[in-house]
Structure formats: C-alpha cells, structure tokens
C-alpha positions as CSV (number, residue, x, y, z in Angstrom):
1,M,49.5,47.2,49.4
2,L,50.3,47.3,45.2
3,N,52.1,49.9,43.9
4,M,50.3,50.9,40.5
5,I,52.2,53.9,39.2
6,P,50.0,56.1,36.5
7,L,51.7,56.6,33.4
8,D,49.4,58.9,31.9
9,E,45.5,58.7,32.1
10,H,44.6,55.1,31.5
11,T,47.6,52.9,32.6
12,L,49.8,52.1,35.4
13,I,52.6,50.1,35.5
14,S,53.4,47.8,39.0
15,G,56.0,45.4,40.0
16,Q,55.4,41.6,40.7
17,I,50.4,41.3,41.4
18,Q,48.4,38.9,43.3
19,P,45.7,36.7,42.6
20,G,44.6,38.7,46.5
21,D,45.4,42.5,44.2
22,L,42.4,42.4,41.7
23,S,40.0,43.2,44.0
24,Q,42.4,46.7,44.3
25,I,43.5,46.5,40.7
26,A,39.5,46.4,39.9
27,K,38.5,48.6,42.7
28,A,40.7,50.9,41.1
29,G,39.1,51.1,37.7
30,V,41.3,48.5,35.6
31,R,39.7,46.6,33.1
32,L,42.1,45.4,31.4
33,V,45.3,43.1,33.1
34,V,49.0,43.4,31.2
35,N,51.1,40.3,32.0
36,N,54.8,40.9,31.1
37,R,56.0,38.3,32.9
38,P,57.2,34.7,32.4
39,D,56.0,32.0,34.6
40,G,59.1,30.8,35.5
41,E,60.7,33.4,35.7
42,A,61.4,33.4,40.0
43,L,61.6,30.4,42.3
44,M,59.9,32.1,44.9
45,G,56.7,34.8,45.5
46,Q,55.8,34.3,41.9
47,P,52.2,33.6,40.7
48,R,51.8,31.4,38.2
49,T,49.7,33.5,34.7
50,A,46.9,31.1,35.6
51,E,46.6,32.3,38.9
52,V,46.9,35.5,38.0
53,E,44.0,35.3,34.8
54,E,41.5,33.4,37.4
55,A,41.3,35.4,39.8
56,A,40.6,38.6,37.2
57,R,37.8,37.3,35.3
58,V,36.8,36.4,38.8
59,H,36.8,40.7,39.2
60,G,35.4,41.3,36.4
61,V,39.1,42.2,34.8
62,A,40.4,41.0,30.9
63,F,43.7,39.6,31.2
64,L,46.4,39.8,28.0
65,D,48.9,37.1,28.6
66,L,52.3,39.1,27.0
67,P,55.2,38.2,28.3
68,F,59.2,38.5,27.1
69,T,62.3,39.6,28.4
70,M,64.7,42.3,27.3
71,N,66.1,40.0,24.9
72,T,62.6,38.7,23.6
73,L,60.9,41.9,23.4
74,T,59.7,42.4,19.4
75,P,57.8,44.7,17.5
76,D,55.0,42.1,17.5
77,H,54.6,42.7,21.9
78,V,55.1,46.3,20.8
79,A,51.8,46.6,18.4
80,Q,49.6,43.7,20.5
81,F,49.9,46.0,24.0
82,T,49.0,49.6,21.1
83,T,46.0,47.1,20.4
84,A,45.1,46.2,23.6
85,I,45.4,50.0,25.6
86,A,42.8,51.5,22.2
87,G,41.1,48.8,22.6
88,T,39.9,48.6,26.3
89,E,37.5,51.4,28.0
90,G,38.8,51.8,31.6
91,R,42.3,51.5,33.1
92,V,44.7,49.2,32.4
93,L,47.4,47.8,34.1
94,A,50.6,46.0,32.8
95,Y,53.1,44.1,35.6
96,C,56.3,42.5,34.7
97,R,58.6,41.8,37.9
98,S,59.5,45.3,39.2
99,G,57.4,47.3,36.2
100,S,60.6,48.8,34.1
101,R,60.0,45.7,31.9
102,S,56.3,47.0,31.3
103,S,57.3,50.8,31.3
104,L,59.5,49.9,28.4
105,L,56.5,48.8,26.8
106,W,54.5,51.3,27.3
107,A,56.6,54.1,26.0
108,A,57.7,52.0,22.9
109,A,53.9,51.6,21.9
110,K,52.7,55.5,22.6
111,V,55.7,55.5,20.4
112,A,53.6,53.2,17.6
113,A,50.5,55.2,18.2
114,G,53.0,58.5,16.9
115,A,53.8,59.9,19.6
116,D,57.1,61.7,20.3
117,V,60.1,60.0,21.8
118,D,61.6,62.4,23.8
119,D,58.0,64.2,24.7
120,V,56.9,59.9,26.0
121,L,60.1,59.9,27.5
122,A,59.6,63.1,29.7
123,Q,55.7,61.5,30.4
124,A,58.0,58.4,31.6
125,Q,59.7,60.7,34.1
126,D,57.2,62.7,35.4
127,A,55.9,59.6,37.1
128,G,59.3,58.6,38.4
129,I,60.3,56.1,35.2
130,D,63.8,57.6,33.6
131,L,63.6,55.2,29.8
132,S,66.8,58.1,28.9
133,Q,69.3,54.8,28.0
134,A,66.4,53.2,26.6
135,R,65.9,55.7,24.4
136,A,66.6,54.4,20.5
137,L,65.4,50.5,21.2
138,V,62.1,52.7,22.8
139,D,62.0,54.7,19.3
140,S,63.0,51.5,17.5
141,L,60.7,49.4,17.8
142,G,57.4,51.6,18.9
143,K,58.3,52.9,14.8
144,A,58.2,49.0,13.2
145,A,55.7,48.4,15.8
146,A,53.8,51.2,13.9
147,T,54.9,49.5,10.3
148,S,53.6,46.1,10.4
C-alpha cells in the first residue's frame, strides 16, 4: 500500500509510485502528481515517467514532471513547484525515490511563498520529516525562488 505523508493540508509526499497506485491517489483527493525523480535512476522498480503520467491522465489527475537530484536542484524547480501548488485546487502529491527530495522541495516552496524557514521545518518535523540539516539550503533556495 502506498504511504502518502501529509506535510500540510494541501501537499503530500511519497516514495516511488507505480501506475497502479493512481486509483488510490485519485481517491485521496489528489489533483496533481509531481514527479521529482529522473528516469533511469534505478535499474529495477522504477517505472518510466511516461507510464505514471498516462495512469494519472486515465484517473483524471494532472501530472507535472519536475525531476531533479540533490546536485541539480535549482531555485527554478522551487518556483515551478510553488506555482503548481498555488494553481491546484485539491491535493498535490510529490514523489521521488524515498520522499526526501520532495519534502525538501516542499519546504523551499513554502519559504518562497513567504513562510518562515523555522516554522516550515517545525511543520515538517510534525509530519515526521527531519529537515534540520538542510535548513540553510531550504532557506536559500526558497528565497532565491521568491525573487526569480
């Protein structure tokens, strides 16, 4: 069973999803799925992005392909995610291999939208996600995205 972790009232994260998970995702009120995992990152167990996107379409869920690694994450990724969240009625599910990258992106997007970084980190901690080691990165990416 897919484990979707709510970070706030609007945004959930998860590890890798499969095309067959889209029924459950749609039933959970998700209206946008955001892929943060580059194709080919794993040799096994990772469906191609196009397969997940097609399953999302079949279930009436919008899809945004926004892959990155920790070495390629930019303020532009944060700005695109911030815009996507703001423009979606209903819930947003962001996924990567484990959910870690997606939670970092969410935190930076919250900062970009004007939230205090310490409040965002506390909110993540309440959801069971410890981003304290990434505080400086979250803050700098969020602030850079807000000005781009």
